[in-house]
Each structure stands twice: as C-alpha cells, then as structure tokens.
N, C-alpha and C positions, 0 to 999 in steps of 0.2 A: 698172523696171516691176514685173512680177509673175511669180514663179516658177511654172512649170507644175505643180509638185507641190502648190501650194496649192489648186488647183481641187478636188481630192478632199476636202480638209478642209472647204471650204464646202458642197459638195454633200452630204457625210455629215451635216454640221451641220444643213443644211436639212431632211433627212429626220427628224432627231431633234427638231426644234422643233415646238411646238404652236401657241401663240397668235400670236407674231410671224412667222408663216410668210411673209406677203407681204414684210415687210422683209428676211427672210433670202433670199427668192427674188431680190429686187432686188440684193442683194449678190452672189448667185451669178451673176446676169446680168452685172454689172460685172466679175466675175472672168473670165468668158469673154472679155470685151473686153480685159482685161489680158493674157490669154494671146495674143490676136491681136497686141497691141502689142509682144510680144517680138521681132517682126521689124522694128521701127523701128530704123534705124541711126543716128538722131539723137535727142536728147531730144524728147519729145512736144511740148513748148511751142515748139520750133524747127522742127517739121516743116512743109514747104511743099508746095503743090500742091493741086489741087481736092479730092482725097479727104482731104487733111490737115485739112480743116475739121472732121472728126470729133474731132480731137485739139485743135486750136486754130482757132476760127472766124475769126480775124483773117487771112484769106487775101485778098490783093489782087493783081490782075494787070492793070496798066494796058494799054489798047489792045486787049484781047481781047474780041471781040463774043460769043463763045461758048466755054465751057470744059466739057469732058467728062472724067470720070475714073472708072476702074474698077480695083479691086485685088482680088486673090484670095490667100487665106492658107491654108496647109496645115501642120498641126503633125505631129509624129512619131506613129507608130502607137500608142505607149504612151499618148498623150493622144487622138489621133484626132479633133481638132477642125478644122473647116473654116470659112472665113469669106469674105465678100464685102462690098466697099464700093463704092457707085456714087454719083456726084454729077453734077449739071448746074448750071452757073452762067452768068448773063448780066448785062450791065451794066444799070443802072436809072437812068441820068442822074445828077442831083445826089444821089440817094439812095445811090449806090455800086454794089454788086453784090448780087444776090439769087440764090438757088438752092434746089434740093431735094436732100436727102441720104437715102440708104438704106443700112443695113448689117445684116448678119446673121452670127452665129457660133453654131455648134451642135456637139454631140457626136454621133457616129454609132456604130452597131454595139453599142448597149447592149441586151442581151437581157433580157427579162423572166423572172424566176424567182418561185416561190411559196414552197414549203417544202423545196426541194432545189436543188442547184447546177445541175440540168438546166434548160435554157431551155424555156419554154412555147411558143415560136414567136412570141410578141409582142415588140414593140420599144418601149423607153421613150424618149419624146421629150424631149430636153434641148436647148434653144436659147434665144437671145435675139435680138431685132431692134429696130432703132431707125429711125424714119422721121420726117423733119421738114423744116423750112425753115431756111435759113442766110442771113445778111446780113453784109457787110463794107464798110468805107469807109476811105479815107485821110483822116485828120483831123490837120492841122498836123504832117505828116511821120510820124504814128503810124497804123499799121493797127489798126483796132478791128473787132470783129465779135461776132456773137451767133448762137446756134442754139437753136431751140425744137424739141424732139423728143418723140415718143411712143415708149414702150418697152413691149414685151411680153416676159416671160420665162416659159418653161414648163418644168416638171419633171414628166414623166408627165402626170397629170391635174390637177396644181396649176398655176395661172396667176396671175401678178401683172402689173398694168399701172401705169404712172406717166408723168408728164410731167416733163421736165427743161428748165432754161433755163441755157445756158452762155454765158459771155462770155470774150473773149480780147483781147489786145493785143500788138503787136510794133512795135519802133522801132529804127531804126539811128541811129548817131551817128558824127561825125567822118568823113564821106565813106565810109560803109560799113565803117569799121574795127571797129565794135562794134555788136552787136545784142542786145537784151534782149527777152524775151517771157514771157508768163504767160497761163494760161487755167484755167478750171474745167472739170471733166469729169464730165458727168452730174449736175450740181448740182441737188439737190431738197430740201435741208434746210440749216438754218443751223448744224448741228453740225460740230465740227472733228474728229470721230473716227468718221465714218460710213463703213463699208466699201463702201457702194454708190456712192461718189463720190471724186474726187481733185482736188487742185490741182496744176497743173504750173507750173514756172518754169524758165527757161533763159537762159544767156548764151553768146554766141559772139563770138570775137575773131579778127581777121586776124593771123596769125603771120608770114606772108611772102607776097610777091607779086613776080612778075617773069617774064622769058622763060625757057623751058626747051625746048630742041630745037624752036625755032620757034613754040611755043605759049606763051600767057600763062597762067601757073599761079597760083592763089590757094590758100593753105593756111590753114585756120582751125582753132582749138581750141574745144572746146565743153564746157560743164558743164550738167547738168540735174538737177532734183529733183522727185519726186512725193511728196506728203505729205497730211496731214489726212484719212487714210483708216482710222484705227483701229489701225494697226500701224506699225512702224518705217519711217521714210522710205526711199525708194529713191533712189539716186544714179546718175548716168550721166556718164562721162568719155569724151570722144571727140575725133576730128579728122577733117577732110575736105579733099580736094584737088580743085579744079575746073580743068579744062583747056579754056581758050578757050570756056567756057560750052557745050561740046558733050559733055563727059565729066566725071563727078564720081565720086570714090571716097570712101566713108564707112566709118569704123571706130569702134566704141564698145564700152566695157566697162561693163556695168551691175552695180551693187552692190545686190542686192535685200534689203530688210529681211525680217524674219520675224515670226511671231506669238509674243509672249511671249519665252521663252528658246530659241526654235528656231534662233536664229542667223541668219547671212546667207549668201548665195551670190553668186558672181561669174559673169557670163555675157557672153561676147563676141558681138558682132553686126557683120556686114559687109554693105555694100550698094554697088551701082553704079547710076548714073543716066546715061542716054544720050539726047541730043537729036538727033532726025532730022527736020528740017523742023519742022512743026507738032506732031510727036509727041514725047512724053517717055516713055521706058521705064525702069522701076525694077525691079531684082532685088535681093533681100535675103535673108540667111540668118543665123539665130542658131546658136550651137554647142551649145545645150542645156545642161542641168544634170542632175546625178545620173544620167548615162548614159541619159537619156530620148530622145536623138536631137535632130535639128535641125528647126526650123520654117522655112518658106519663104514669101516674099511676091513676087508678080509684079504689077506695075501698069503701066497705060498711060493716059496722059492726052493730050488734044489741045486746042490753043488756036488757034481760028480768028479771024483778025484782019480 
C-alpha cells in the first residue's frame, strides 16, 4: 500500500505547485486513502465485505437481501488521520446487486500559522471524501463489479473535485482452491503513472484444510500488488486461517515502494474477523513504519437474509 511518511511529501508538494494544483490535490486525496488502506490485512484486490467495495467493487453475497457495512480508521498521533467507510447494498434481480458507498479520510489538529510558529487559532482543513454508487454481479462464476464515485479533496481553501469509474473482478478455480482478483482504484485517466490512482491485483491459494480441535480449518496464502501509480510498485505477502467460517486470522507483510531513490519499507499488518450470527466484526492493526506508531481499523457489517 502506501507508507504514512509519504503523505507529508505530497501535501508539501501540493503547496509548492502552481498550475496543476487540482491534479496535485487529487493525488493528495488518494494518498489519504492509501494511508487508510494500511490497515488492510489482505491485499486490496482480495478484500471482501460490503465496505471492501471501495477497494474492489466485485463484491457478491448470494442470498442476502440487505447488506450494511461501517468501518472506522484511526492512524497514530504522528499522522493523526481518521477515516470512515459506510455502504448499503441490496439485490436487484437479474441485474445483480446495487448499493451506495461513502468514505471520508481527513487530518486533524493542523493549526494555521502566518509568519511565526505560533498558531493563529485557525485550523487548516485537510480531507477527502468519496460518495457514489456501486454494482456487482456473478457472471459465469466470475464476480464483476463497478463503482462510480464523486470525490472532493480540500486543503485549506483549495478544493478539487473529480469523478472516477472503477471496475473489478474476482474468480475462484478448482473448487475454491485458487482465487484471482484485480481492480482499478479511483481510475480517472488512461495514464499508467498517475499518482491519483492505482491498479490492484492479487492471488490467493488454499495451502491446507482439515479438522483441528473439532473445527474445520482452511489456511490460505496470498500475494498482492499495487502499481501504475507513478512510483515503485507495492507488494503484499500474507496468509490467513479460517476456523469453521466463524473466526478468521489474517497476517500480511507489505513491501512499500518509494519515490525515486528513497528505497522501500516493510510493514506488518494483522487482523481478526469474527462472525456472530448475521454480524461480522473486523479488527485490524498495522505495526507502522519509522516509529510512527500503529494504525487501527474497526468494522461491522450485517447481512440480512
């Protein structure tokens, strides 16, 4: 995904830009979302659940007449970014599933100064939000989906708006032994090096399955990549264990690319998913990089049948 230390680089760069300020603001907005994505314990293309439509719109849940999802993200005080994702999805007959999606990530406690380090009492607004509609459908054993979203990114008094159209797909093979997935993220141009968008891809394979202490356990290995964003590709290596579809543990090691010769960083992430009736609870935490501290994510989604 995206190292938290990079958000400062983009915001500083945005202040220094003149003409292409809107483009730079769009990149800064996507950077805020990459900071939120540091709490994903699986590659983004392989993320599942109602709120995961933000990362890959190819989310299908057969038999659910209503899906609700809410996730909250909190980064360490050194970054002090908070975020929320909320989704509602319903079946639409032969069309598949449709829904609405909203997400917002922002920085807080940025005091305004003028010609001295002393704050003036004002606060600089730095945030981005996305709101849109999402669709998915199962086509020949392949989940496909699309999301059309409006984005607003604000840095103090500067504001940039845009529309994005994302598509995604996910397919399992050999009786769920293998799954491959791919998706665009905030796609708004045909360029392959645009820092305001990403392309995600991932593969997941079943390593082992069988009984363990009375439960059926499935262990999977995962690999993901994020690229086409103007800097070195990010790689994710992970594994997950699912216990009787009621408890799942995920662990991932992300290798984050850098700008130019800034090098790379490694960041571990862990998560737990618990199913209690119609509710699914997600808790995730990354270990942070460069002593910045950990980011956390708490999510709840409900599937009414």
